N, CA, C, O and CB atoms as a CASP TS submission, in Angstrom:
PFRMAT TS
TARGET T0000
AUTHOR 0000-0000-0000
METHOD Language model
MODEL 1
PARENT N/A
ATOM      1  N   MET     1       9.672 -59.987  27.012  1.00  0.00           N
ATOM      2  CA  MET     1      10.706 -58.850  26.630  1.00  0.00           C
ATOM      3  C   MET     1      11.052 -58.396  28.030  1.00  0.00           C
ATOM      4  O   MET     1      10.120 -58.196  28.809  1.00  0.00           O
ATOM      5  CB  MET     1      10.078 -57.529  25.612  1.00  0.00           C
ATOM      6  N   PRO     2      12.380 -58.201  28.452  1.00  0.00           N
ATOM      7  CA  PRO     2      12.785 -57.757  29.538  1.00  0.00           C
ATOM      8  C   PRO     2      11.971 -56.458  29.943  1.00  0.00           C
ATOM      9  O   PRO     2      11.851 -55.529  29.145  1.00  0.00           O
ATOM     10  CB  PRO     2      14.172 -57.598  29.420  1.00  0.00           C
ATOM     11  N   GLY     3      11.438 -56.429  31.167  1.00  0.00           N
ATOM     12  CA  GLY     3      10.797 -55.122  31.550  1.00  0.00           C
ATOM     13  C   GLY     3       9.370 -54.929  31.184  1.00  0.00           C
ATOM     14  O   GLY     3       8.669 -54.038  31.664  1.00  0.00           O
ATOM     15  N   TYR     4       8.955 -55.851  30.268  1.00  0.00           N
ATOM     16  CA  TYR     4       7.684 -55.756  29.722  1.00  0.00           C
ATOM     17  C   TYR     4       6.878 -56.970  29.801  1.00  0.00           C
ATOM     18  O   TYR     4       5.662 -56.879  29.972  1.00  0.00           O
ATOM     19  CB  TYR     4       7.781 -55.361  28.424  1.00  0.00           C
ATOM     20  N   GLY     5       7.459 -58.096  29.690  1.00  0.00           N
ATOM     21  CA  GLY     5       6.918 -59.513  29.677  1.00  0.00           C
ATOM     22  C   GLY     5       6.672 -60.138  28.451  1.00  0.00           C
ATOM     23  O   GLY     5       7.427 -59.804  27.538  1.00  0.00           O
ATOM     24  N   ALA     6       5.721 -61.040  28.177  1.00  0.00           N
ATOM     25  CA  ALA     6       5.476 -61.839  27.031  1.00  0.00           C
ATOM     26  C   ALA     6       4.707 -60.813  26.085  1.00  0.00           C
ATOM     27  O   ALA     6       3.877 -59.998  26.489  1.00  0.00           O
ATOM     28  CB  ALA     6       4.628 -63.227  27.395  1.00  0.00           C
ATOM     29  N   LEU     7       5.094 -60.974  24.815  1.00  0.00           N
ATOM     30  CA  LEU     7       4.445 -60.157  23.623  1.00  0.00           C
ATOM     31  C   LEU     7       3.051 -60.837  23.276  1.00  0.00           C
ATOM     32  O   LEU     7       1.966 -60.277  23.126  1.00  0.00           O
ATOM     33  CB  LEU     7       5.466 -60.162  22.214  1.00  0.00           C
ATOM     34  N   VAL     8       3.357 -62.175  23.189  1.00  0.00           N
ATOM     35  CA  VAL     8       1.985 -62.974  22.888  1.00  0.00           C
ATOM     36  C   VAL     8       2.133 -64.260  23.659  1.00  0.00           C
ATOM     37  O   VAL     8       3.191 -64.526  24.229  1.00  0.00           O
ATOM     38  CB  VAL     8       1.711 -63.323  21.203  1.00  0.00           C
ATOM     39  N   THR     9       1.035 -65.104  23.687  1.00  0.00           N
ATOM     40  CA  THR     9       0.879 -66.365  24.244  1.00  0.00           C
ATOM     41  C   THR     9       0.344 -67.253  23.397  1.00  0.00           C
ATOM     42  O   THR     9      -0.465 -66.838  22.568  1.00  0.00           O
ATOM     43  CB  THR     9       0.168 -66.352  25.330  1.00  0.00           C
ATOM     44  N   ASN    10       0.658 -68.518  23.435  1.00  0.00           N
ATOM     45  CA  ASN    10       0.069 -69.669  22.536  1.00  0.00           C
ATOM     46  C   ASN    10      -0.908 -70.330  23.196  1.00  0.00           C
ATOM     47  O   ASN    10      -1.086 -71.533  23.009  1.00  0.00           O
ATOM     48  CB  ASN    10       1.051 -70.704  22.098  1.00  0.00           C
ATOM     49  N   CYS    11      -1.622 -69.637  24.011  1.00  0.00           N
ATOM     50  CA  CYS    11      -2.839 -70.426  24.891  1.00  0.00           C
ATOM     51  C   CYS    11      -3.793 -69.331  25.080  1.00  0.00           C
ATOM     52  O   CYS    11      -3.668 -68.236  24.533  1.00  0.00           O
ATOM     53  CB  CYS    11      -2.367 -71.111  26.502  1.00  0.00           C
ATOM     54  N   ASP    12      -4.867 -69.692  25.967  1.00  0.00           N
ATOM     55  CA  ASP    12      -5.800 -68.772  26.337  1.00  0.00           C
ATOM     56  C   ASP    12      -5.749 -67.842  27.451  1.00  0.00           C
ATOM     57  O   ASP    12      -6.669 -67.134  27.858  1.00  0.00           O
ATOM     58  CB  ASP    12      -6.754 -69.368  26.477  1.00  0.00           C
ATOM     59  N   LEU    13      -4.280 -67.951  28.000  1.00  0.00           N
ATOM     60  CA  LEU    13      -3.886 -67.151  29.351  1.00  0.00           C
ATOM     61  C   LEU    13      -3.457 -65.647  28.694  1.00  0.00           C
ATOM     62  O   LEU    13      -2.789 -65.442  27.681  1.00  0.00           O
ATOM     63  CB  LEU    13      -2.403 -67.999  30.329  1.00  0.00           C
ATOM     64  N   ASP    14      -4.050 -64.704  29.585  1.00  0.00           N
ATOM     65  CA  ASP    14      -3.667 -63.388  29.097  1.00  0.00           C
ATOM     66  C   ASP    14      -2.070 -63.096  29.360  1.00  0.00           C
ATOM     67  O   ASP    14      -1.397 -63.819  30.095  1.00  0.00           O
ATOM     68  CB  ASP    14      -4.599 -62.285  29.836  1.00  0.00           C
ATOM     69  N   ARG    15      -1.582 -62.032  28.721  1.00  0.00           N
ATOM     70  CA  ARG    15      -0.179 -62.024  28.846  1.00  0.00           C
ATOM     71  C   ARG    15       0.500 -61.708  30.145  1.00  0.00           C
ATOM     72  O   ARG    15       1.725 -61.760  30.249  1.00  0.00           O
ATOM     73  CB  ARG    15       0.268 -61.178  27.960  1.00  0.00           C
ATOM     74  N   ARG    16      -0.391 -61.341  31.256  1.00  0.00           N
ATOM     75  CA  ARG    16      -0.059 -60.862  32.620  1.00  0.00           C
ATOM     76  C   ARG    16       0.251 -62.291  33.248  1.00  0.00           C
ATOM     77  O   ARG    16       1.199 -62.436  34.020  1.00  0.00           O
ATOM     78  CB  ARG    16      -1.349 -59.942  33.419  1.00  0.00           C
ATOM     79  N   ARG    17      -0.477 -63.202  32.932  1.00  0.00           N
ATOM     80  CA  ARG    17      -0.183 -64.548  33.678  1.00  0.00           C
ATOM     81  C   ARG    17       0.635 -65.573  32.881  1.00  0.00           C
ATOM     82  O   ARG    17       0.516 -66.782  33.082  1.00  0.00           O
ATOM     83  CB  ARG    17      -1.529 -65.250  34.065  1.00  0.00           C
ATOM     84  N   ALA    18       1.417 -65.084  32.028  1.00  0.00           N
ATOM     85  CA  ALA    18       2.258 -65.963  31.023  1.00  0.00           C
ATOM     86  C   ALA    18       3.352 -66.302  31.693  1.00  0.00           C
ATOM     87  O   ALA    18       4.081 -67.007  30.995  1.00  0.00           O
ATOM     88  CB  ALA    18       2.685 -65.310  29.694  1.00  0.00           C
ATOM     89  N   ARG    19       3.744 -66.110  32.678  1.00  0.00           N
ATOM     90  CA  ARG    19       5.014 -66.408  33.713  1.00  0.00           C
ATOM     91  C   ARG    19       4.956 -66.010  35.192  1.00  0.00           C
ATOM     92  O   ARG    19       4.493 -64.939  35.585  1.00  0.00           O
ATOM     93  CB  ARG    19       6.264 -65.662  33.217  1.00  0.00           C
ATOM     94  N   GLY    20       5.474 -66.984  35.990  1.00  0.00           N
ATOM     95  CA  GLY    20       5.238 -66.539  37.308  1.00  0.00           C
ATOM     96  C   GLY    20       4.082 -67.305  38.040  1.00  0.00           C
ATOM     97  O   GLY    20       3.400 -68.130  37.431  1.00  0.00           O
ATOM     98  N   LEU    21       3.889 -67.025  39.305  1.00  0.00           N
ATOM     99  CA  LEU    21       2.799 -67.528  40.162  1.00  0.00           C
ATOM    100  C   LEU    21       1.669 -66.517  40.288  1.00  0.00           C
ATOM    101  O   LEU    21       1.877 -65.378  40.707  1.00  0.00           O
ATOM    102  CB  LEU    21       3.333 -67.877  41.555  1.00  0.00           C
ATOM    103  N   SER    22       0.535 -66.929  39.939  1.00  0.00           N
ATOM    104  CA  SER    22      -0.830 -66.195  40.084  1.00  0.00           C
ATOM    105  C   SER    22      -2.060 -67.152  40.537  1.00  0.00           C
ATOM    106  O   SER    22      -1.978 -68.366  40.724  1.00  0.00           O
ATOM    107  CB  SER    22      -1.215 -65.515  38.634  1.00  0.00           C
ATOM    108  N   ARG    23      -2.989 -66.505  40.645  1.00  0.00           N
ATOM    109  CA  ARG    23      -4.316 -67.066  41.108  1.00  0.00           C
ATOM    110  C   ARG    23      -5.262 -67.192  39.842  1.00  0.00           C
ATOM    111  O   ARG    23      -5.383 -66.226  39.088  1.00  0.00           O
ATOM    112  CB  ARG    23      -5.006 -66.084  42.268  1.00  0.00           C
ATOM    113  N   TRP    24      -5.931 -68.381  39.609  1.00  0.00           N
ATOM    114  CA  TRP    24      -6.799 -68.391  38.476  1.00  0.00           C
ATOM    115  C   TRP    24      -8.164 -68.807  38.735  1.00  0.00           C
ATOM    116  O   TRP    24      -8.328 -69.724  39.540  1.00  0.00           O
ATOM    117  CB  TRP    24      -6.278 -69.203  37.489  1.00  0.00           C
ATOM    118  N   TRP    25      -9.111 -68.302  38.206  1.00  0.00           N
ATOM    119  CA  TRP    25     -10.522 -68.800  38.279  1.00  0.00           C
ATOM    120  C   TRP    25     -11.415 -68.435  37.363  1.00  0.00           C
ATOM    121  O   TRP    25     -11.158 -67.308  36.940  1.00  0.00           O
ATOM    122  CB  TRP    25     -11.090 -68.490  39.374  1.00  0.00           C
ATOM    123  N   PRO    26     -12.386 -68.929  36.865  1.00  0.00           N
ATOM    124  CA  PRO    26     -13.276 -68.622  35.845  1.00  0.00           C
ATOM    125  C   PRO    26     -13.392 -67.046  35.816  1.00  0.00           C
ATOM    126  O   PRO    26     -13.808 -66.459  36.814  1.00  0.00           O
ATOM    127  CB  PRO    26     -14.651 -69.353  36.078  1.00  0.00           C
ATOM    128  N   GLY    27     -13.010 -66.331  34.629  1.00  0.00           N
ATOM    129  CA  GLY    27     -13.104 -64.916  34.600  1.00  0.00           C
ATOM    130  C   GLY    27     -11.980 -64.069  35.032  1.00  0.00           C
ATOM    131  O   GLY    27     -11.967 -62.839  35.003  1.00  0.00           O
ATOM    132  N   ALA    28     -10.969 -64.903  35.465  1.00  0.00           N
ATOM    133  CA  ALA    28      -9.723 -64.223  35.902  1.00  0.00           C
ATOM    134  C   ALA    28      -8.961 -63.337  34.890  1.00  0.00           C
ATOM    135  O   ALA    28      -8.163 -62.458  35.212  1.00  0.00           O
ATOM    136  CB  ALA    28      -8.800 -65.245  36.356  1.00  0.00           C
ATOM    137  N   GLY    29      -9.277 -63.648  33.727  1.00  0.00           N
ATOM    138  CA  GLY    29      -8.469 -63.105  32.471  1.00  0.00           C
ATOM    139  C   GLY    29      -9.116 -61.543  32.498  1.00  0.00           C
ATOM    140  O   GLY    29      -8.471 -60.686  31.895  1.00  0.00           O
ATOM    141  N   THR    30     -10.114 -61.222  33.037  1.00  0.00           N
ATOM    142  CA  THR    30     -11.020 -59.884  33.002  1.00  0.00           C
ATOM    143  C   THR    30     -10.379 -58.958  34.078  1.00  0.00           C
ATOM    144  O   THR    30     -10.751 -57.785  34.060  1.00  0.00           O
ATOM    145  CB  THR    30     -12.739 -60.179  33.389  1.00  0.00           C
ATOM    146  N   VAL    31      -9.571 -59.292  34.904  1.00  0.00           N
ATOM    147  CA  VAL    31      -9.076 -58.450  36.145  1.00  0.00           C
ATOM    148  C   VAL    31      -7.776 -58.576  36.191  1.00  0.00           C
ATOM    149  O   VAL    31      -7.184 -59.321  35.410  1.00  0.00           O
ATOM    150  CB  VAL    31      -9.611 -58.830  37.500  1.00  0.00           C
ATOM    151  N   SER    32      -7.132 -57.826  37.163  1.00  0.00           N
ATOM    152  CA  SER    32      -5.759 -57.700  37.184  1.00  0.00           C
ATOM    153  C   SER    32      -5.104 -59.141  37.932  1.00  0.00           C
ATOM    154  O   SER    32      -5.817 -59.726  38.747  1.00  0.00           O
ATOM    155  CB  SER    32      -5.405 -56.260  37.993  1.00  0.00           C
ATOM    156  N   PRO    33      -4.004 -59.567  37.680  1.00  0.00           N
ATOM    157  CA  PRO    33      -3.528 -60.764  38.432  1.00  0.00           C
ATOM    158  C   PRO    33      -3.329 -60.433  39.765  1.00  0.00           C
ATOM    159  O   PRO    33      -3.083 -61.401  40.484  1.00  0.00           O
ATOM    160  CB  PRO    33      -2.291 -61.341  37.909  1.00  0.00           C
ATOM    161  N   ARG    34      -3.369 -59.202  40.375  1.00  0.00           N
ATOM    162  CA  ARG    34      -2.940 -58.828  41.664  1.00  0.00           C
ATOM    163  C   ARG    34      -4.370 -58.700  42.444  1.00  0.00           C
ATOM    164  O   ARG    34      -4.358 -58.559  43.666  1.00  0.00           O
ATOM    165  CB  ARG    34      -1.997 -57.416  41.632  1.00  0.00           C
ATOM    166  N   ALA    35      -5.504 -58.747  41.780  1.00  0.00           N
ATOM    167  CA  ALA    35      -6.653 -58.579  42.379  1.00  0.00           C
ATOM    168  C   ALA    35      -7.182 -59.793  43.465  1.00  0.00           C
ATOM    169  O   ALA    35      -6.875 -60.972  43.292  1.00  0.00           O
ATOM    170  CB  ALA    35      -7.549 -58.371  41.268  1.00  0.00           C
ATOM    171  N   ALA    36      -7.841 -59.427  44.363  1.00  0.00           N
ATOM    172  CA  ALA    36      -8.137 -60.299  45.391  1.00  0.00           C
ATOM    173  C   ALA    36      -8.847 -61.671  44.797  1.00  0.00           C
ATOM    174  O   ALA    36      -9.945 -61.638  44.240  1.00  0.00           O
ATOM    175  CB  ALA    36      -9.046 -59.525  46.420  1.00  0.00           C
ATOM    176  N   ALA    37      -8.120 -62.816  44.976  1.00  0.00           N
ATOM    177  CA  ALA    37      -8.883 -64.031  44.304  1.00  0.00           C
ATOM    178  C   ALA    37     -10.024 -64.437  45.185  1.00  0.00           C
ATOM    179  O   ALA    37     -10.092 -64.052  46.353  1.00  0.00           O
ATOM    180  CB  ALA    37      -7.917 -65.342  44.072  1.00  0.00           C
ATOM    181  N   PRO    38     -10.937 -65.227  44.621  1.00  0.00           N
ATOM    182  CA  PRO    38     -11.888 -66.038  45.458  1.00  0.00           C
ATOM    183  C   PRO    38     -11.172 -67.082  46.250  1.00  0.00           C
ATOM    184  O   PRO    38     -10.130 -67.585  45.829  1.00  0.00           O
ATOM    185  CB  PRO    38     -12.950 -66.723  44.588  1.00  0.00           C
ATOM    186  N   ARG    39     -11.796 -67.468  47.565  1.00  0.00           N
ATOM    187  CA  ARG    39     -11.274 -68.304  48.247  1.00  0.00           C
ATOM    188  C   ARG    39     -10.988 -69.751  47.511  1.00  0.00           C
ATOM    189  O   ARG    39      -9.997 -70.389  47.866  1.00  0.00           O
ATOM    190  CB  ARG    39     -12.065 -68.334  49.334  1.00  0.00           C
ATOM    191  N   ASP    40     -11.757 -70.209  46.603  1.00  0.00           N
ATOM    192  CA  ASP    40     -11.481 -71.522  45.916  1.00  0.00           C
ATOM    193  C   ASP    40     -10.831 -71.278  44.705  1.00  0.00           C
ATOM    194  O   ASP    40     -10.931 -72.140  43.833  1.00  0.00           O
ATOM    195  CB  ASP    40     -12.700 -72.333  45.643  1.00  0.00           C
ATOM    196  N   ALA    41     -10.041 -70.047  44.436  1.00  0.00           N
ATOM    197  CA  ALA    41      -9.248 -69.954  43.360  1.00  0.00           C
ATOM    198  C   ALA    41      -7.949 -70.837  43.207  1.00  0.00           C
ATOM    199  O   ALA    41      -7.212 -70.985  44.182  1.00  0.00           O
ATOM    200  CB  ALA    41      -8.939 -68.680  43.310  1.00  0.00           C
ATOM    201  N   ALA    42      -7.627 -71.491  41.855  1.00  0.00           N
ATOM    202  CA  ALA    42      -6.626 -72.294  41.870  1.00  0.00           C
ATOM    203  C   ALA    42      -5.155 -71.531  41.742  1.00  0.00           C
ATOM    204  O   ALA    42      -5.028 -70.511  41.065  1.00  0.00           O
ATOM    205  CB  ALA    42      -6.905 -73.251  40.815  1.00  0.00           C
ATOM    206  N   TRP    43      -4.051 -72.148  42.475  1.00  0.00           N
ATOM    207  CA  TRP    43      -2.910 -71.521  42.080  1.00  0.00           C
ATOM    208  C   TRP    43      -2.380 -71.954  40.640  1.00  0.00           C
ATOM    209  O   TRP    43      -2.539 -73.093  40.202  1.00  0.00           O
ATOM    210  CB  TRP    43      -1.924 -71.767  43.115  1.00  0.00           C
ATOM    211  N   LEU    44      -1.767 -70.984  39.983  1.00  0.00           N
ATOM    212  CA  LEU    44      -1.244 -71.193  38.654  1.00  0.00           C
ATOM    213  C   LEU    44       0.406 -70.729  38.652  1.00  0.00           C
ATOM    214  O   LEU    44       0.781 -69.649  39.111  1.00  0.00           O
ATOM    215  CB  LEU    44      -2.198 -70.285  37.557  1.00  0.00           C
ATOM    216  N   HIS    45       1.136 -71.547  38.169  1.00  0.00           N
ATOM    217  CA  HIS    45       2.535 -71.486  37.902  1.00  0.00           C
ATOM    218  C   HIS    45       2.935 -71.466  36.536  1.00  0.00           C
ATOM    219  O   HIS    45       2.749 -72.550  35.984  1.00  0.00           O
ATOM    220  CB  HIS    45       3.158 -72.513  38.488  1.00  0.00           C
ATOM    221  N   VAL    46       3.327 -70.756  35.960  1.00  0.00           N
ATOM    222  CA  VAL    46       3.752 -70.880  34.513  1.00  0.00           C
ATOM    223  C   VAL    46       5.380 -70.381  34.528  1.00  0.00           C
ATOM    224  O   VAL    46       5.792 -69.306  34.966  1.00  0.00           O
ATOM    225  CB  VAL    46       2.694 -69.845  33.441  1.00  0.00           C
ATOM    226  N   SER    47       6.160 -71.443  33.939  1.00  0.00           N
ATOM    227  CA  SER    47       7.581 -71.051  33.728  1.00  0.00           C
ATOM    228  C   SER    47       7.942 -70.793  32.361  1.00  0.00           C
ATOM    229  O   SER    47       7.158 -71.228  31.518  1.00  0.00           O
ATOM    230  CB  SER    47       8.474 -72.056  34.216  1.00  0.00           C
ATOM    231  N   ALA    48       9.059 -70.120  31.924  1.00  0.00           N
ATOM    232  CA  ALA    48       9.320 -69.722  30.629  1.00  0.00           C
ATOM    233  C   ALA    48       9.729 -70.952  29.927  1.00  0.00           C
ATOM    234  O   ALA    48       9.723 -70.947  28.696  1.00  0.00           O
ATOM    235  CB  ALA    48      10.338 -68.628  30.556  1.00  0.00           C
ATOM    236  N   GLY    49      10.093 -72.032  30.593  1.00  0.00           N
ATOM    237  CA  GLY    49      10.537 -73.215  29.758  1.00  0.00           C
ATOM    238  C   GLY    49      11.827 -73.450  29.356  1.00  0.00           C
ATOM    239  O   GLY    49      12.714 -72.722  29.800  1.00  0.00           O
ATOM    240  N   LEU    50      12.106 -74.399  28.541  1.00  0.00           N
ATOM    241  CA  LEU    50      13.581 -74.548  28.161  1.00  0.00           C
ATOM    242  C   LEU    50      13.552 -74.721  26.619  1.00  0.00           C
ATOM    243  O   LEU    50      14.607 -74.603  25.995  1.00  0.00           O
ATOM    244  CB  LEU    50      14.339 -75.872  28.930  1.00  0.00           C
ATOM    245  N   GLY    51      12.429 -74.985  26.000  1.00  0.00           N
ATOM    246  CA  GLY    51      12.677 -75.072  24.537  1.00  0.00           C
ATOM    247  C   GLY    51      12.422 -73.907  23.731  1.00  0.00           C
ATOM    248  O   GLY    51      12.676 -72.748  24.058  1.00  0.00           O
ATOM    249  N   THR    52      11.832 -74.349  22.510  1.00  0.00           N
ATOM    250  CA  THR    52      11.370 -73.255  21.499  1.00  0.00           C
ATOM    251  C   THR    52      10.134 -73.677  20.964  1.00  0.00           C
ATOM    252  O   THR    52       9.700 -74.746  21.393  1.00  0.00           O
ATOM    253  CB  THR    52      12.365 -72.990  20.311  1.00  0.00           C
ATOM    254  N   SER    53       9.377 -72.978  19.996  1.00  0.00           N
ATOM    255  CA  SER    53       8.309 -73.368  19.438  1.00  0.00           C
ATOM    256  C   SER    53       8.571 -73.835  18.130  1.00  0.00           C
ATOM    257  O   SER    53       9.637 -73.466  17.636  1.00  0.00           O
ATOM    258  CB  SER    53       7.416 -72.438  19.477  1.00  0.00           C
ATOM    259  N   PRO    54       7.697 -74.701  17.336  1.00  0.00           N
ATOM    260  CA  PRO    54       7.913 -75.114  15.941  1.00  0.00           C
ATOM    261  C   PRO    54       7.780 -73.764  15.099  1.00  0.00           C
ATOM    262  O   PRO    54       8.502 -73.528  14.130  1.00  0.00           O
ATOM    263  CB  PRO    54       6.807 -76.293  15.467  1.00  0.00           C
ATOM    264  N   TYR    55       6.818 -72.929  15.550  1.00  0.00           N
ATOM    265  CA  TYR    55       6.671 -71.731  14.728  1.00  0.00           C
ATOM    266  C   TYR    55       7.767 -70.530  14.755  1.00  0.00           C
ATOM    267  O   TYR    55       7.896 -69.705  13.851  1.00  0.00           O
ATOM    268  CB  TYR    55       5.400 -71.177  15.114  1.00  0.00           C
ATOM    269  N   THR    56       8.529 -70.575  15.942  1.00  0.00           N
ATOM    270  CA  THR    56       9.610 -69.708  16.193  1.00  0.00           C
ATOM    271  C   THR    56      10.646 -70.300  16.945  1.00  0.00           C
ATOM    272  O   THR    56      10.697 -70.150  18.166  1.00  0.00           O
ATOM    273  CB  THR    56       9.197 -68.572  16.825  1.00  0.00           C
ATOM    274  N   PRO    57      11.677 -71.121  16.162  1.00  0.00           N
ATOM    275  CA  PRO    57      12.575 -71.802  16.569  1.00  0.00           C
ATOM    276  C   PRO    57      13.700 -71.186  17.277  1.00  0.00           C
ATOM    277  O   PRO    57      14.835 -71.632  17.107  1.00  0.00           O
ATOM    278  CB  PRO    57      12.904 -72.419  15.649  1.00  0.00           C
ATOM    279  N   VAL    58      13.484 -70.235  18.025  1.00  0.00           N
ATOM    280  CA  VAL    58      14.637 -69.334  18.576  1.00  0.00           C
ATOM    281  C   VAL    58      14.084 -68.851  19.768  1.00  0.00           C
ATOM    282  O   VAL    58      12.858 -68.796  19.859  1.00  0.00           O
ATOM    283  CB  VAL    58      15.120 -68.104  17.628  1.00  0.00           C
ATOM    284  N   ARG    59      14.848 -68.467  20.764  1.00  0.00           N
ATOM    285  CA  ARG    59      14.663 -67.924  22.090  1.00  0.00           C
ATOM    286  C   ARG    59      15.304 -66.458  21.842  1.00  0.00           C
ATOM    287  O   ARG    59      16.432 -66.263  21.389  1.00  0.00           O
ATOM    288  CB  ARG    59      15.423 -68.877  23.338  1.00  0.00           C
ATOM    289  N   PHE    60      14.380 -65.472  22.220  1.00  0.00           N
ATOM    290  CA  PHE    60      14.803 -64.056  22.299  1.00  0.00           C
ATOM    291  C   PHE    60      14.447 -63.321  23.524  1.00  0.00           C
ATOM    292  O   PHE    60      13.302 -63.323  23.976  1.00  0.00           O
ATOM    293  CB  PHE    60      14.258 -63.330  21.206  1.00  0.00           C
ATOM    294  N   ALA    61      15.553 -62.616  24.124  1.00  0.00           N
ATOM    295  CA  ALA    61      15.260 -62.119  25.368  1.00  0.00           C
ATOM    296  C   ALA    61      14.574 -62.943  26.568  1.00  0.00           C
ATOM    297  O   ALA    61      14.008 -62.428  27.533  1.00  0.00           O
ATOM    298  CB  ALA    61      14.519 -61.099  25.086  1.00  0.00           C
ATOM    299  N   CYS    62      14.729 -64.309  26.330  1.00  0.00           N
ATOM    300  CA  CYS    62      13.989 -65.032  27.242  1.00  0.00           C
ATOM    301  C   CYS    62      14.825 -66.218  27.689  1.00  0.00           C
ATOM    302  O   CYS    62      14.949 -67.224  26.990  1.00  0.00           O
ATOM    303  CB  CYS    62      12.674 -65.438  26.655  1.00  0.00           C
ATOM    304  N   ARG    63      15.372 -66.071  28.832  1.00  0.00           N
ATOM    305  CA  ARG    63      16.390 -67.146  29.401  1.00  0.00           C
ATOM    306  C   ARG    63      15.629 -68.329  29.454  1.00  0.00           C
ATOM    307  O   ARG    63      14.432 -68.273  29.736  1.00  0.00           O
ATOM    308  CB  ARG    63      17.021 -66.833  30.874  1.00  0.00           C
ATOM    309  N   PRO    64      16.235 -69.467  29.197  1.00  0.00           N
ATOM    310  CA  PRO    64      15.600 -70.984  29.520  1.00  0.00           C
ATOM    311  C   PRO    64      15.567 -70.970  31.087  1.00  0.00           C
ATOM    312  O   PRO    64      16.488 -70.571  31.800  1.00  0.00           O
ATOM    313  CB  PRO    64      16.646 -72.425  28.891  1.00  0.00           C
ATOM    314  N   GLU    65      14.159 -71.552  31.587  1.00  0.00           N
ATOM    315  CA  GLU    65      13.945 -71.642  32.821  1.00  0.00           C
ATOM    316  C   GLU    65      13.229 -72.960  33.066  1.00  0.00           C
ATOM    317  O   GLU    65      12.302 -73.371  32.367  1.00  0.00           O
ATOM    318  CB  GLU    65      13.276 -70.496  33.264  1.00  0.00           C
ATOM    319  N   ALA    66      13.782 -73.638  34.207  1.00  0.00           N
ATOM    320  CA  ALA    66      13.185 -74.663  34.785  1.00  0.00           C
ATOM    321  C   ALA    66      12.822 -74.436  36.317  1.00  0.00           C
ATOM    322  O   ALA    66      13.617 -73.850  37.052  1.00  0.00           O
ATOM    323  CB  ALA    66      14.034 -75.778  34.579  1.00  0.00           C
ATOM    324  N   THR    67      11.569 -74.929  36.793  1.00  0.00           N
ATOM    325  CA  THR    67      11.025 -74.614  38.163  1.00  0.00           C
ATOM    326  C   THR    67      10.907 -76.168  38.925  1.00  0.00           C
ATOM    327  O   THR    67      10.499 -77.216  38.423  1.00  0.00           O
ATOM    328  CB  THR    67       9.398 -73.742  38.014  1.00  0.00           C
ATOM    329  N   LEU    68      11.387 -75.932  40.239  1.00  0.00           N
ATOM    330  CA  LEU    68      11.097 -77.193  41.014  1.00  0.00           C
ATOM    331  C   LEU    68      10.184 -76.537  41.998  1.00  0.00           C
ATOM    332  O   LEU    68      10.515 -75.551  42.658  1.00  0.00           O
ATOM    333  CB  LEU    68      12.446 -78.019  41.703  1.00  0.00           C
ATOM    334  N   LEU    69       8.841 -77.218  42.079  1.00  0.00           N
ATOM    335  CA  LEU    69       7.772 -76.902  43.030  1.00  0.00           C
ATOM    336  C   LEU    69       7.622 -78.090  44.066  1.00  0.00           C
ATOM    337  O   LEU    69       7.490 -79.255  43.689  1.00  0.00           O
ATOM    338  CB  LEU    69       6.399 -76.643  42.242  1.00  0.00           C
ATOM    339  N   THR    70       7.645 -77.776  45.178  1.00  0.00           N
ATOM    340  CA  THR    70       7.460 -78.687  46.287  1.00  0.00           C
ATOM    341  C   THR    70       6.143 -78.193  46.758  1.00  0.00           C
ATOM    342  O   THR    70       5.956 -77.041  47.151  1.00  0.00           O
ATOM    343  CB  THR    70       8.637 -78.670  47.415  1.00  0.00           C
ATOM    344  N   LEU    71       5.135 -79.226  46.694  1.00  0.00           N
ATOM    345  CA  LEU    71       3.653 -79.159  47.086  1.00  0.00           C
ATOM    346  C   LEU    71       3.638 -79.945  48.492  1.00  0.00           C
ATOM    347  O   LEU    71       4.155 -81.039  48.720  1.00  0.00           O
ATOM    348  CB  LEU    71       2.585 -79.907  45.868  1.00  0.00           C
ATOM    349  N   ARG    72       2.957 -79.165  49.334  1.00  0.00           N
ATOM    350  CA  ARG    72       2.723 -79.797  50.720  1.00  0.00           C
ATOM    351  C   ARG    72       1.235 -79.625  51.029  1.00  0.00           C
ATOM    352  O   ARG    72       0.608 -78.644  50.628  1.00  0.00           O
ATOM    353  CB  ARG    72       3.647 -79.090  51.911  1.00  0.00           C
ATOM    354  N   ALA    73       0.634 -80.703  51.827  1.00  0.00           N
ATOM    355  CA  ALA    73      -0.700 -80.593  52.251  1.00  0.00           C
ATOM    356  C   ALA    73      -0.897 -79.597  53.273  1.00  0.00           C
ATOM    357  O   ALA    73       0.020 -79.353  54.057  1.00  0.00           O
ATOM    358  CB  ALA    73      -1.172 -81.814  52.700  1.00  0.00           C
ATOM    359  N   ARG    74      -2.017 -78.989  53.343  1.00  0.00           N
ATOM    360  CA  ARG    74      -2.374 -78.050  54.414  1.00  0.00           C
ATOM    361  C   ARG    74      -2.513 -78.793  55.797  1.00  0.00           C
ATOM    362  O   ARG    74      -3.050 -79.896  55.905  1.00  0.00           O
ATOM    363  CB  ARG    74      -3.724 -77.317  54.044  1.00  0.00           C
ATOM    364  N   ASP    75      -2.056 -78.188  56.682  1.00  0.00           N
ATOM    365  CA  ASP    75      -2.287 -78.712  58.014  1.00  0.00           C
ATOM    366  C   ASP    75      -3.767 -78.639  58.746  1.00  0.00           C
ATOM    367  O   ASP    75      -3.918 -79.097  59.879  1.00  0.00           O
ATOM    368  CB  ASP    75      -1.338 -77.999  58.836  1.00  0.00           C
TER
END
């Protein structure tokens, strides 16, 4: 929902991490996505996607989205 975010997710991610870039580590779902992440935390990127779900075959207040990520090795 605009201004609110995902109402539900169809996975084990909490709603705050259902879209965009955040850090993930075991136990990350119990703290704020903006909390300081451990050094070995993984980066997580979730896009809104392009399609629909078999359970809800419509998109409501969520524009289709495709993301191009460029990964580079650390120096």
